[in-house]
N, C-alpha and C positions, 0 to 999 in steps of 0.2 A: 535558477542558477544550478541547482542540484541536477535537474534534468539535462542541462546543457553539458555539464562536466561529465555525467555519466554516459551521455550519447557520444561525446567525443573520446571516451575511454581514459579520461584524465582522473587519476585518483589523488585527492588532496585530502588526507584524513582529518588535518586540523579545520579545514573548511567545512567538511561534512559534519564534524562534531559540533562546530559553531552553528551551523544551520539547524541541526537537530535540536540543540539546546534552545534556539530561538524559536523553532517551530512548535515544541512541545506545549507550552501554554496556549498556543493559538489553534491547535488542531480542531478544536470545536467550531471554528469559523471556516474551516476549509470545505469546499464542496466535495462531493463524492468523487469527481474526476480529479481534484487536487490531491485527495488522499491517496488514491490508486496511483497517480503519477509519482507522488513522492515516494511511495513504497517501492514502485518500479525502479526509480532513479537510485535509491539507496542499495537496492538488490543488484542492479546492473553494475554499479560501481564496485560491488563486493565490500562495501563498508560494513564493519561489524558494529552494529549499533542496536542491540536488542531492545533497549528502552523505546527507541522511536518506532521499531516495528510493533512492539506491544501496544504502543499508544495509538498508532495508525490503525491497527487491528481493532482496537476497542472502539475508536471513533467510527471506523467503517460499519461496525456492527449496528451502530445507532442510525445508520443511513442506508441499510440494505435496500429500502424501497426506492432509493433514488439511483442505484447502480444500473447502468446499462450492461450489455454483453461485454463490451471492451473493459469496463470497470471491474466487473466480476473476474475476468481473465487476468487483468493485471494485478489484482489483489491477491488472488490465489497463487499466481506464479511467483510474485515478489516474496510472500510469506514462506512459500516452499524453498525458494532460492536462498533465503536468509536463514534457513535452518529452523524456523519457527514450527514447532510441532504440537501446538495446542489444539486438541480435538474441538474445543468449543468454538474456535474461529472457523475451522473447516466445516464443522457440522452446520453451524448457522448460515454460512455462505452457501453451502450446498442446498440446505432446505429452502433458502430464498431464491436461489436459482431455479430450483425444481418448480416452484410455483409460477415462475415466469418463462418457462421454456418456449412457449408459443411466441414470445417476443423477440427470441434471438434467431439470427440468420446463421448460416453455416459458419 
């Protein structure tokens, strides 16, 4: 739902707030792709939701070994777009990406 609204360029803050509230306790069950897509959607929609971005980033750090190149790109872009400036997120993601550079295509 969030991805569809973000892709369509439709910003409905109450919907995004409700989805963020519902997703927070379930983030541990999301796949790495689900986490990066959720972050991408919230960032693309321009929704200010620091709590969900911090929670997604924390959950992503626990799954760095599962990320593929697209997931890495989506996660970093979304955090930066959302104005998240926590070095621990970017440092950990960068370190994990460096270890797997050989797996990435252009």
